[in-house]
N, C-alpha and C positions, 0 to 999 in steps of 0.2 A: 504494500500500500504506500506508494511514493508520496513524499511530502515536499511541497515547494514553498520556499520562503520568498516573499516579494518585498523588497525594501526600497523605499523612496531614497533618492540621492540626498546628500547633505545640503545644507543651506547654500544657495548660489548667489552671485551678485545680482542676478535677475530677480530673485526673491526679495532681496533688500530694496532694489530699485523699483519693484512692482511693475515689471515689464512683461508683456506677453512674449516669451522667448521659447516657443515650442519647437522651433527649428534648431539648427546648430550654429548659432551665431557667436559661440564662445561662452561668455558668462561663466567663468570658473567658480569653483567653490570659494567661499569666504573662509576666514580663519575659523569662524564658528562652525562652518560646514565641515572643514577638515577635522576639527575636534570631535564633531558628532560621528563622523565615519570611524575615527580611532576608537571611540567608546563602543560603537556598534560592533566593530571588529573584535574587541576583547570579549564581548558577550557571545559572538558567533563562533569563537574558538571552541566553546563548549557544546556546539550544536551538531558536530560531526558532519559538516558540509563536505560534499564530495566534488561539487563543481559549481563554478560561478559564471553566470551569463550577465551581460550588461547591454543596456541601450547604447547606441553609438554616439549619443549626445555628450558633449564635453563634461558636464557636471556629473553625469552618471558614470562615465569612464573614470574620472578622477576618484569618485567614491569607490568604485569597484577595485581600482588599483590599490588604494589604501587597505581595503578589506582583504584583497587577495595577497598582499604582501604579508599581512599578519597570519593568514591561513596557509601560506605556501601554495597557493593555487593561482594559476594564470587565468584571468577572466577571458571569456569568449564573447565577442560582440554578436549580438542578436538583434537584427534590424526590426523585427516584429514587435519589440517591446519599447520602441522609442515613444516619445511623447506625441500626442495626437496633434494634427495640423489645425491651427486656428485661422488659416487662410489670410484674409485681408487684415486681421487684427494683429498679425505678427509684427513685433517691434513697437506696438502701441503701449502707452501706460495703462495699467489696470485701474481705470477710473472713469467716471462719467459715462459717456455714450458707449465707449468700448467695453467697459465692464458690464453695462446693462445689456448690450448685445450678446455678450458671452453668456450671461446668466439666463437670458431668454432661451437660448439653445439648450443649455443644461436642463432647464425646467421642462422643455419639450421632451428631452431624452428620458428624464425621470417619469414623465407622464406616458411614455410608451411610443412617442413619435420618433422612432430611431432613424428615420431617413433624413431628418432635419440636419442642417449643417450651417456653419458660418460660411458666407460666400468665399469660395476658394479653398475651404477646409474639408476635413473628413466628416462623414456621417458616423453616427454611433454604430451602425451596422458594420461599417468598415473597421472601426476600432475593435469591436468585439471579435470580428473575424480574425484580426491579427493576433489577439490574445489566444484564441482557440488553436490557431496554427502553432503558436509558440509553445503552449502547454502540451499539445499532442506530440510535437516533435521532441521536446525535451524529455517528457515522460517515457516515450518509447525508446529514446536513445540512452536513457539512464534508469533502467528498471531497478526498483528497490533502492534507489539512492536518494539522498537528500540534496536538493539543489537550491541555490540562492540566485535570484534574479534582481538586478539593480535597475530600477525603472523610475517612473514619474507619477506624481500625485493625480494629475488629470486623467492620465491613461488608466490608472487603477480604479478611480472613482467611476469613470464612464464605462468600464467593462466588467470588472470582477464581480460585483453584486449580481449582474445580469446573467452570468454563466454558472453561478453556484446553485445547485438544486435545493439547497436547504435555506435559501435566503428569500424572504418576502420583501421585494424591493420597495413596496409602499411603506411598510413598517421601517425598513432600513433607513430610508431617506427622511422619515419623519423624526428621526433622532438627530439632534443638532451635532452629535459627536461623530458624524460620518466623515469628517475631514481627514486628510492624510498628512501627518507631520513629517518633517524632514528626518530621514533615517528611522522612521517607524517601520515596523515589520508586520506584514500580513501573512498568515499561514493558511495554505490550502492543502487539502487531502485529495489526491487524484486516484481514482479507481478505474481500472480498465475492465470494461464489461462488454463482452462479445466484440472485441477489437475497437470499441469506442471508448471515449474518455468521459467519465462522470466526475464532476468537480464539487467539492464541499468546502465551505468556509469554516475554518477552525478558530481563527483569531484575526480581528481586523485592526490594522493600524496601531499596533502595540508600541508605545514609546516609553514604557516604564523603565527601560534600561538607560534612558537619558535623563531621568529625573534625579 
């Protein structure tokens, strides 16, 4: 019964500056972000991680490199777990009209309108499809192993609750604690049933190791 840990990257400069930086425009980790990754790495040493995958985006790669150095594991870049595209909002400050436009689309996704998208960006259906491909490939390539994926908060929020068979998304998003903190860890249990993958949520966005 493979277990997958999904960790958001550490705090980046884009987080501090409140910029939509879902592409790969740089925005490295801050000192706080590097410290978060170091703390997470120390905790993950006790989790018997066999393999690390990372989004190709700079802040995720930097986080994965820090964790991988502590664990003695070379991270593998996995494009499917990159942050989702926000299209025309890329590079905009997260405020006013841009923030409102983003939230409108997120609310549409939560309501079940998964084909909606920010102009030029990805639909939720496309984001979920990427997660399913990543999970299936990783689980089938690493049977009975514990895998860590370094990814992004938006990607996790828009996809994970919608693929887990034990999650009621209406109840999930009615809880104000559904946000994903930097270097928080979400745990999934993946079961192979008749060559298909069934996913269950074990723990969502746990950041107790950072407190």
